[in-house]
C-alpha positions as CSV (number, residue, x, y, z in Angstrom):
1,X,-15.1,-36.2,64.2
2,X,-18.0,-38.7,63.9
3,X,-19.3,-40.0,60.0
4,X,-21.3,-42.2,58.6
5,X,-19.9,-43.9,56.2
6,X,-21.8,-45.3,53.5
7,X,-20.2,-48.5,51.3
8,X,-22.1,-48.3,48.3
9,X,-22.4,-51.6,45.7
10,X,-20.4,-49.9,43.5
11,X,-17.5,-49.6,46.1
12,X,-18.0,-53.2,46.8
13,X,-18.0,-54.1,42.9
14,X,-14.5,-51.9,42.7
15,X,-12.9,-52.8,46.0
16,X,-9.8,-54.8,46.1
17,X,-10.1,-57.4,49.2
18,X,-7.0,-57.1,51.5
19,X,-6.0,-54.2,50.0
20,X,-5.7,-51.3,52.9
21,X,-5.8,-48.7,50.1
22,X,-8.3,-49.7,47.7
23,X,-10.6,-51.8,49.7
24,X,-14.3,-50.9,49.5
25,X,-14.2,-49.2,52.8
26,X,-11.4,-47.4,51.9
27,X,-13.0,-46.4,48.6
28,X,-15.9,-45.1,50.4
29,X,-13.5,-43.1,52.5
30,X,-12.4,-41.7,49.5
31,X,-15.8,-40.4,48.4
32,X,-16.5,-39.2,51.9
33,X,-13.0,-37.0,51.6
34,X,-12.5,-35.6,48.1
35,X,-8.7,-34.7,47.2
36,X,-7.6,-37.3,50.3
37,X,-4.0,-38.1,49.4
38,X,-3.4,-41.2,51.5
39,X,-6.5,-43.5,52.8
40,X,-5.9,-46.8,54.4
41,X,-8.6,-49.1,56.4
42,X,-7.1,-51.7,58.2
43,X,-8.5,-54.9,60.8
44,X,-6.7,-56.5,62.9
45,X,-7.5,-59.9,65.0
46,X,-5.5,-61.4,67.9
47,X,-4.2,-64.6,67.4
48,X,-4.6,-65.7,70.9
49,X,-7.8,-64.2,71.3
50,X,-9.7,-63.9,68.2
51,X,-13.0,-62.2,69.6
52,X,-10.4,-59.5,70.4
53,X,-10.3,-57.4,67.1
54,X,-10.0,-53.5,66.0
55,X,-9.8,-51.4,63.0
56,X,-7.0,-48.6,62.0
57,X,-8.2,-46.0,59.7
58,X,-6.1,-43.3,58.3
59,X,-6.8,-40.4,55.8
60,X,-4.6,-37.7,54.8
61,X,-6.1,-34.0,53.8
62,X,-4.2,-31.1,51.7
63,X,-4.5,-28.1,53.5
64,X,-5.2,-25.4,50.8
65,X,-3.3,-22.1,51.1
66,X,-0.7,-23.5,53.5
67,X,2.1,-21.0,54.0
68,X,5.4,-22.1,53.3
69,X,6.8,-23.1,56.7
70,X,3.3,-24.8,58.0
71,X,2.2,-28.3,57.4
72,X,0.6,-28.9,53.9
73,X,-1.3,-31.8,55.2
74,X,-3.8,-33.1,58.0
75,X,-3.6,-36.4,59.4
76,X,-7.0,-38.2,60.8
77,X,-6.7,-41.6,62.1
78,X,-9.2,-43.7,64.0
79,X,-11.7,-46.8,63.7
80,X,-14.8,-47.9,62.7
81,X,-17.9,-49.6,64.7
82,X,-18.3,-53.1,64.9
83,X,-20.7,-53.2,62.0
84,X,-18.1,-51.6,60.0
85,X,-15.5,-54.1,61.6
86,X,-17.4,-57.2,60.4
87,X,-17.9,-55.7,57.0
88,X,-14.7,-55.1,56.1
89,X,-13.1,-58.7,57.9
90,X,-16.3,-60.1,55.7
91,X,-15.2,-58.1,52.4
92,X,-11.5,-59.2,52.8
93,X,-12.5,-62.9,53.5
94,X,-14.2,-63.0,49.9
95,X,-17.5,-63.6,51.7
96,X,-20.7,-61.8,50.0
97,X,-21.3,-58.2,51.7
98,X,-24.1,-56.2,51.2
99,X,-23.8,-52.2,51.2
100,X,-23.8,-50.9,54.5
101,X,-23.3,-47.3,56.3
102,X,-21.2,-47.7,59.8
103,X,-20.1,-45.4,62.7
104,X,-16.5,-43.8,61.5
105,X,-14.6,-41.9,64.3
106,X,-11.3,-39.7,63.1
107,X,-9.7,-37.2,65.2
108,X,-6.6,-35.3,64.3
109,X,-3.0,-36.7,64.5
């Protein structure tokens, strides 16, 4: 699933830097997926190779009308494009950021 995630000024204002569950991008994901249970956005960078960095996103969505023997939620995971990664790193570092729309790719499992 490919979505363009819009991080608004409100997400930036209300987001908490260095908090994977309530940073600006996580708040935008919550708006994109109303009813989501767990949302997490993390960025990583190799110490020995700072240019090698990546992101990990997780979202759990409830399954309505699930049978008792079926899973009650769907787990989505994935990452964001380079613009989203740069935005998230700057936000976590306390640098000024502006609203941005960037590509997020999520898959089930």
